[in-house]
C-alpha positions in Angstrom: -44.5 18.2 8.9 -45.3 14.5 9.0 -43.1 13.9 5.9 -40.1 15.5 7.7 -40.5 13.1 10.6 -40.8 10.2 8.2 -37.7 11.2 6.3 -35.7 11.7 9.5 -36.8 8.2 10.7 -35.7 6.6 7.5 -32.3 8.4 7.6 -31.8 7.2 11.2 -32.6 3.6 10.2 -30.2 3.8 7.2 -27.4 5.2 9.5 -28.0 2.4 12.0 -27.8 -0.2 9.2 -24.5 1.2 8.0 -23.1 1.4 11.5 -24.0 -2.2 12.3 -22.5 -3.5 9.0 -19.3 -1.7 9.7 -19.1 -3.1 13.3 -19.7 -6.6 12.0 -17.0 -6.3 9.4 -14.5 -4.9 12.0 -15.3 -7.8 14.3 -14.9 -10.4 11.5 -11.6 -8.9 10.5 -10.3 -8.9 14.1 -11.2 -12.6 14.5 -9.4 -13.4 11.2 -6.3 -11.6 12.4 -6.4 -13.5 15.7 -6.5 -16.8 13.8 -3.5 -15.8 11.6 -1.6 -14.9 14.7 -2.4 -18.3 16.3 -1.2 -20.0 13.1 2.1 -18.2 13.2 2.8 -19.2 16.8 4.7 -22.5 17.3 2.6 -23.9 20.1 -0.6 -22.0 20.7 -2.9 -22.7 23.7 -5.6 -25.2 22.9 -8.3 -23.1 24.5 -7.4 -20.1 22.3 -7.4 -22.2 19.2 -10.8 -23.6 20.0 -12.1 -20.1 20.8 -10.8 -18.8 17.5 -12.4 -21.7 15.5 -15.7 -21.0 17.3 -15.5 -17.3 16.5 -14.6 -17.9 12.8 -17.6 -20.3 12.5 -19.8 -17.6 14.0 -18.6 -14.8 11.7 -18.0 -17.0 8.7 -21.5 -16.6 7.4 -24.6 -18.7 7.6 -25.7 -19.1 4.0 -22.9 -17.6 2.1 -19.7 -19.0 3.7 -16.6 -16.9 3.6 -13.9 -19.1 2.0 -11.1 -17.4 3.9 -12.7 -18.3 7.2 -13.3 -21.9 6.1 -9.6 -22.2 5.2 -8.6 -20.7 8.5 -10.8 -23.1 10.4 -9.3 -26.1 8.5 -5.7 -24.9 9.2 -6.5 -24.3 12.9 -8.0 -27.8 13.2 -4.9 -29.3 11.7 -2.8 -27.3 14.2 -4.7 -29.0 17.1 
């Protein structure tokens, strides 16, 4: 019976890991879409641009940097 509890616990942990990684990917994709929308607008609000840059830096990766996020940050900084 102890093995059943152990297997259930491991399955729950794996499901939590998968759920968290999907939520992180969805949030990252949302921030990228927001940055693209700001790049397309002719005169975006400075506060929104700074917030988008901050979010892209946050979700761009710590050790392995996302190249698309880095390019978006650079383009948004030029837009400022």
